[in-house]
C-alpha positions in Angstrom: -22.6 83.5 -43.8 -22.9 87.2 -44.4 -24.0 89.3 -47.3 -20.5 89.0 -48.8 -17.0 88.2 -47.8 -14.6 90.9 -46.5 -12.4 90.7 -49.6 -15.4 91.4 -51.8 -16.4 94.7 -50.1 -13.7 96.7 -51.8 -14.9 95.5 -55.2 -18.5 96.3 -54.3 -17.6 99.8 -53.0 -15.6 100.6 -56.1 -18.1 99.2 -58.5 -15.7 96.5 -59.9 -17.9 93.6 -58.9 -21.1 94.4 -60.7 -23.2 91.4 -59.7 -22.1 91.5 -56.1 -22.7 95.2 -56.0 -26.2 94.8 -57.4 -27.0 92.0 -54.9 -25.7 94.2 -52.1 -27.8 97.2 -53.1 -30.9 95.1 -53.6 -30.5 93.6 -50.1 -29.9 97.0 -48.6 -33.0 98.5 -50.2 -35.1 95.5 -49.1 -33.9 96.0 -45.5 -34.4 99.8 -45.6 -37.9 99.3 -47.1 -38.8 96.9 -44.2 -37.5 99.4 -41.6 -39.4 102.2 -43.2 -42.6 100.1 -43.4 -42.2 99.2 -39.8 -41.8 102.8 -38.8 -44.9 103.7 -40.9 -46.9 101.1 -39.1 -45.7 102.1 -35.7 -46.3 105.8 -36.3 -49.8 105.2 -37.9 -50.7 102.6 -35.3 -50.4 99.1 -36.6 -53.7 98.0 -35.2 -55.5 101.1 -36.6 -54.0 100.6 -40.0 -54.7 96.9 -40.2 -58.2 97.1 -38.6 -59.3 99.5 -41.3 -58.7 96.8 -44.0 -61.5 94.3 -44.7 -60.7 90.6 -44.4 -61.2 90.1 -48.1 -58.4 92.6 -48.9 -56.1 91.0 -46.4 -56.7 87.7 -48.1 -55.8 89.1 -51.5 -52.6 90.6 -50.0 -51.8 87.3 -48.3 -52.3 85.5 -51.6 -49.8 87.9 -53.2 -47.2 87.1 -50.5 -47.7 83.3 -51.0 -48.1 83.3 -54.8 -46.8 86.4 -56.5 -48.3 86.2 -60.0 -49.5 88.8 -62.4 -53.1 87.9 -61.8 -52.8 88.3 -58.0 -50.8 91.5 -58.4 -53.6 92.9 -60.7 -56.2 92.0 -58.0 -54.1 93.8 -55.4 -53.7 96.9 -57.6 -57.5 96.9 -58.3 -58.4 96.7 -54.6 -59.4 100.2 -53.4 -58.6 99.4 -49.7 -55.1 98.2 -50.5 -54.6 101.2 -52.8 -55.5 103.5 -50.0 -53.0 101.8 -47.7 -50.3 102.1 -50.4 -51.1 105.8 -51.0 -50.7 106.4 -47.2 -47.4 104.7 -47.3 -46.2 106.8 -50.3 -47.4 109.9 -48.5 -45.3 108.8 -45.5 -42.3 108.3 -47.7 -42.8 111.8 -49.2 -42.8 113.3 -45.6 -39.6 111.4 -44.9 -38.1 112.8 -48.1 -38.9 116.3 -46.7 -37.1 115.4 -43.4 -39.9 114.5 -41.0 -37.7 111.7 -39.5 -34.5 113.6 -39.7 -31.5 113.9 -42.0 -30.4 110.3 -41.6 -33.7 108.8 -42.8 -33.8 111.4 -45.6 -30.3 110.3 -46.7 -31.2 106.6 -46.7 -34.5 107.3 -48.6 -32.5 109.1 -51.3 -30.2 106.1 -51.4 -33.2 103.9 -51.9 -34.6 106.1 -54.6 -31.2 106.0 -56.4 -31.1 102.2 -56.3 -34.7 102.0 -57.5 -33.9 104.2 -60.5 -30.9 102.0 -61.3 -33.0 98.8 -61.0 -35.7 100.4 -63.2 -33.2 101.3 -65.8 -31.8 97.7 -65.9 -35.4 96.4 -66.1 -36.2 98.7 -69.0 -33.2 97.5 -71.0 -33.9 93.8 -70.2 -37.6 94.2 -71.3 -36.7 96.4 -74.3 -39.3 99.0 -72.9 -38.2 102.2 -74.7 -40.7 104.5 -73.1 -39.8 103.3 -69.6 -36.1 103.6 -70.5 -36.7 107.3 -71.5 -38.5 107.8 -68.2 -35.5 106.4 -66.3 -33.1 108.6 -68.3 -35.0 111.7 -67.3 -34.6 110.7 -63.6 -30.8 110.1 -63.8 -29.5 113.7 -64.2 -31.1 114.6 -60.9 -28.9 111.9 -59.3 -25.8 113.3 -61.0 -26.5 116.8 -59.8 -27.4 115.7 -56.3 -24.2 113.7 -55.8 -21.8 116.1 -57.5 -21.5 114.4 -60.8 -22.9 117.3 -62.9 -20.4 116.7 -65.7 -21.9 113.2 -66.4 -25.3 114.7 -67.0 -24.1 116.2 -70.3 -23.7 112.7 -71.7 -27.4 111.9 -71.3 -29.1 113.0 -74.5 -32.5 113.3 -72.9 -33.4 116.4 -75.0 -32.8 114.4 -78.2 -34.7 111.4 -76.9 -37.6 113.4 -75.7 -38.3 114.7 -79.2 -37.2 111.7 -81.1 -40.5 111.2 -82.8 -40.4 114.7 -84.3 -36.7 114.6 -85.2 -36.6 111.0 -86.5 -40.1 109.7 -87.4 -40.3 106.0 -86.9 -37.2 105.7 -84.7 -39.1 104.8 -81.5 -40.8 101.9 -83.2 -37.4 100.8 -84.6 -35.9 100.9 -81.1 -38.8 99.1 -79.5 -38.3 96.2 -82.0 -34.8 95.9 -80.7 -33.2 96.7 -84.0 
């Protein structure tokens, strides 16, 4: 069984089947992240990258894979060795964004960034996280301009929302309560 049936693809491509589209984009991003990570490890030398990480850090990371909890994630984020590895990977992604692996990789990384922005926006709404929602709104106009939808950007009141505390005192607290 594949990702979706052939009849569903038209709905996904047109955006009519929201849940299927979201599932498809999440799966594509996961696949592309894995390919990018594989390329990072092959270019940096997998043995060299992994040999530079102490066994304790590898154990913490393995624990995250087996039992992804907030506590384990906090341990991973506090680990300096794993942070160095993540920073190296982010630097690699920045180089790919600049075109170090060619136009195709650059295109797919921009696709991944777009999906991450959309997923972040959905998460901010579900968690009622107003500051994170504002952050996502500030990223969206770049997508509209990049992909030729500059008319849509005028519907995003980011200037209003950026100064909401000055223009409407108490409104952010009101919005964060979900009122």
